[in-house]
C-alpha positions as CSV (number, residue, x, y, z in Angstrom):
1,M,118.4,71.8,66.9
2,A,117.7,70.2,63.6
3,T,117.1,72.5,60.6
4,N,113.4,71.6,60.4
5,E,112.9,72.4,64.1
6,S,114.9,75.6,63.7
7,E,112.8,76.7,60.7
8,T,109.6,75.8,62.6
9,R,110.7,77.9,65.6
10,T,111.7,80.8,63.4
11,E,108.3,80.8,61.7
12,A,106.5,80.6,65.1
13,L,108.5,83.5,66.4
14,R,107.8,85.6,63.3
15,E,104.1,84.8,63.7
16,A,104.3,85.8,67.4
17,I,105.8,89.2,66.5
18,E,103.1,89.9,64.0
19,A,100.4,88.9,66.5
20,A,102.0,91.2,69.1
21,R,102.2,94.1,66.7
22,G,98.4,93.7,66.1
23,E,97.9,94.6,69.8
24,Y,99.2,98.2,69.4
25,L,96.4,100.7,70.2
26,E,95.5,102.3,66.9
27,E,93.6,105.2,68.4
28,A,95.7,105.8,71.5
29,T,94.3,108.7,73.5
30,G,97.7,109.8,74.8
31,T,96.9,108.9,78.3
32,P,99.7,107.4,80.4
33,E,97.8,104.1,80.4
34,D,97.7,104.0,76.6
35,E,101.3,105.0,76.4
36,A,102.3,102.3,78.9
37,Y,100.3,99.7,77.1
38,N,101.9,100.5,73.7
39,Q,105.3,100.5,75.4
40,A,104.6,97.0,76.8
41,V,103.6,95.8,73.3
42,S,106.8,97.3,72.0
43,D,108.8,95.5,74.7
44,V,107.1,92.2,73.9
45,V,108.0,92.6,70.2
46,A,111.6,93.4,71.1
47,A,111.8,90.4,73.4
48,I,110.5,88.0,70.7
49,G,112.8,89.6,68.2
50,A,115.7,88.8,70.5
51,L,114.6,85.2,70.6
52,L,114.4,85.2,66.8
53,E,118.0,86.5,66.6
54,E,119.2,83.8,69.0
55,N,117.6,81.2,66.8
56,K,119.8,82.2,63.8
C-alpha cells in the first residue's frame, strides 16, 4: 500500500473511532440494554483500533 493510501486509511480509521465514540450513551440508565449497547460501542472502537494498528 502506498504511503498516501496508508495515510488516507489511517485518517479514515481515526475518524471512524471518533464517530463510534460519539455513540456512547451519555445518560445510561444502568439497564442491561444500555450496558449492552455501550459494550457494543466499546467493541466497535476496539475492532477499529485493531485495524488501525494493522495499518502501521
